[in-house]
Every structure is written in structure tokens, then in C-alpha cells.
C-alpha positions, 0 to 999 in steps of 0.5 A: 499499499505505502509502496503503491502510493509512493510510486503514484505520487512520484509518477504524478510529479514526473508528469507535472514536470513533463507538462511544465517542460512541454509548456515551457518548450512551447513558450520558449519556441513561440517567443522565438518565432514572435521575435523572428516574425517581429524582425520580419515585420520590421523588415517588411515595413522597411521594404515599404518605406523604401518603396514609398520613398522611391514614390516620394522622391520620384514625385519631388524629383519630377517637380523640381525637373519641371521647374527647371524646365521652365525657369532654368534655375540651378536650384531646381536642377540640384533639387531634382538630382538630389530627389533622384538620387535618394530615389535611386539609393532607396531602390537599391536598399529595397532590392538588397532587403528583398534579395535575401529572403527566398520568400521575397523573390516577388518583391525583389523582381518588382524592385527590379522592375522599378529600376529598369522603369525608373532608369528609363525615366531618369534617362528620358529627364536627362534628355529633356534637360539637355534639350532644354539647355541646348534649345530652350524650353520649346525644344524640351516641350517638342521632345516630351510631346514626341515621347509622351511614354517616356515621362509617363510615371503610370507604370511605375506607380502601378508596379509600386502599388502593387509592391505595397499591396503585396507587402501589406497582404504578407503583413496581414497574413503574418498578423493572422498567424501571429494571432493564431500562435498567441491564441494557441500558446495561450491555450497550451499554457492554460491547459498545462497550468489547469492539468498541473493544478488538477494533478497536484490536487490529486497528489495532495489528495493522495498524500492526505489519504496516506497520512490518514492511513498511516494514522490509522495503522500507527493507532492500531499498532499502539492498541496492538502494542498496548494489548501486547503489553497487557498480554505480556504483563498477565503472562509474566504474572502467570509465569511468576505465580507459576515460578512461585509455585514451582519453587514451592513444589520443589521445596516441598519435594526437597523436603519430602526427599529429605524426609525420605532420606531420613526415613531410608536412614532410619530405616537402615539404622533399624535394619542394622540394629536387628541382630538377626540376618536381614535379606531384602530380595526381589520376586526373582529371589535376588538379594538387593540389601543385607544387614551388618549381621550377615556378614558378622555371622556368615562372613559374606561381604555385602558386595559378594551377595548384592544381585545374587540368588538368595540360594547362595546363602540360604538352602530350603527343603524342597516340598514341591516343584516350585521354590518355597520363597517364590511360591510365597512371594507370588502368592503374597503370603508371609512365612513364619518360622520355617527351617533352612540352612545357611551356608557361610562363606568358608562353606560350613552349614548351619540350621536356621530358622527364617521368616519372610514377609512380602513387600508391596507397592500399590497392592502389588508384591515387588520382593520380600524381607527375609530374616534369618536366625541361627537356631540355638546349640546347632554346631556348624557342619563343614561341607 
């Protein structure tokens, strides 16, 4: 969940950055185009200005030339020469301005046409001036009447008017294109701003939703931690209680073991204090314990008898197929004052009387205790 929201927010910011980059690029490109168009417009106005300069200089020069033809005043001659020179200069500038751009080839051709026509016009005015200087005003009038088309400026004016009209048409076209581009630029900028605003609002919503989810998760985590802490405390209390109970049980068990140990020691002391020989046997008739009287009377050491059959020390008369001690243990009954023969370590045989008391554990016979006493006055018989 967290990673998905982060990816979405990062993706939204990259998208916003892409939109801003595109808008900025488009705006810069539009500014470049506007600058180029502005330069072109300025250039076009310069071309129109040169054309108007040609027209004005032509009219002023013709007026000065006619005044010179009438008066012969040198000032008028200087005036028309100056005007014609300005006209030629304007033609030259206009030709150079229109020659650089291939899109202005039509205007360039018109300037060339104007240059040709004006050249002819200037050549004709020179012939008029020369006729005036040589034959007077009448000679100049006769030459003008003989060549009326040479002085006519109608064709020159028509070419200049066409040049200006074409330039104005280009200006209007450029102005229309500039307005269209301005509208498009404004739409793209507005659209980019609106799109970025919408994306920013959406990103803010995602961030707000993520913060809300984080708060809910933090609250749930705090509740879980509190619940876990309560569980831990409860479990700790249970463990402490169990530990105390275990300590008490261990103490009681230790006391019980001590009591058993004391009881065992007391029992051992009691058994050891008995003057008769005492044998503790299993149901298989194997000796598991003896008292000091056994060693004293039979010379057998305890380690020599432990785990050995009692028949090694005590022999009983056979009264049936089953050994009397084994039969009594299996039946769980006692034997009192029964006859038998004790075999000492040296091999001597002594007549004895014995008793058997079965040992029970949960009402089950697990062994027995055999007490043996020597019959007084019975001599030992060597085997």
C-alpha cells in the first residue's frame, strides 16, 4: 500500500514536470517565432518605407525637374538631382532587403522592374534637360510631346502600388498567424497550468489519504502494542505465579526427599540394629540389601551377595516343584519360623529358622524381606 502510493505520487510529479517542460518549450519556441516574425515585420515595413521613399522622391524629383525646365534655375536642377539620387538609393536598399529571403522573390523582382523603369525615366529626363539647355524650353516641350510614354509614371506607380499591396497582404497574413499562435500558446499554457493544478490536487489527496492511513495504522499498532503489553504483563504474572508454585513444589519435594532420605536412614539404622540376619530380595529371589549381621554371622561381604540369588546363602528343603520363597511371593503370603540351612563363606552349613514378609507397592508384591536366625545349640557342619 505504502509503495503503491509513493509510486503514484512520484509518477504524478514526473507527469507534472513533463507538462511544465512541454509548456516551457512551447512558450520559448513561440517567443522565438514571435521574435522572428517581429524582425520580419520590421523588415517588411522597411521595404514598404523604401518603396514609399521611391514614390515620394520620384514625384518630388519630377516637380523639381519641370520647374527647372520652366525656369532654368540651377537650384531646381540641384533639387531634382538630389531627389533622383535619393530615389535610386531607396531602390538599391529595397532590392538588397528583398534579395536575402527566398520568400520575398516576388518583391525583389518588382524592385528590379522598378529599377529598370526608373532608369528609363531618369534617362528621359536627362534628354529633356539636355534639350532645354541646348534649344530652350520649346525644344524640351517638343521632345516631351514626341515621346509621351517616356515621361509617364503610371507604370512605375502601378508597380509600386502592387509592391505595397503585396507587402501589406504579407503583413496581414503574418498578423493572422501571430494571433493564431498567440491563441494556441495561451490555450496550451492555460491547459498545462490547469492539468498541473488537477494533478497537484490529486497528489495532495493521495498524500492526505496516505497520512490518514498511516495514522490509522499507527493507532492500530499502538492498540496492538498496548494489548500485547497487557498480555505480556498477564503472562509474566502467570509465569511469576507458576515460578513461585514451582519453587514451593520444589521446596516441598526437597522436604519430601529429605524426609524419605531420613526415613531411609532410619530404616537402615533399624535394619542394621537387628541382631538377626536380614535379606531384602526381589521376586526373582535376588538379594538387593543385607544388614551387618549377615557379614558378622556368615562372613559374606555385602558386595559378594548383592544381585546374587539368596540360595547362595540360604538353602530350603524342597516341598514341591516351586521354590517355597518364590511360591510365597507369588501368592503374597508370609512365612513364619520355617527351617533352612545357612551356608557360610567358608562352606560351613548351619541350621537356621527364617521368616518372609512380602513387600508391596500399590497392592502389588515387588519383593520380600527374609529374616534369618541361627537355631541355638546347632553346631556348624563343614561341607
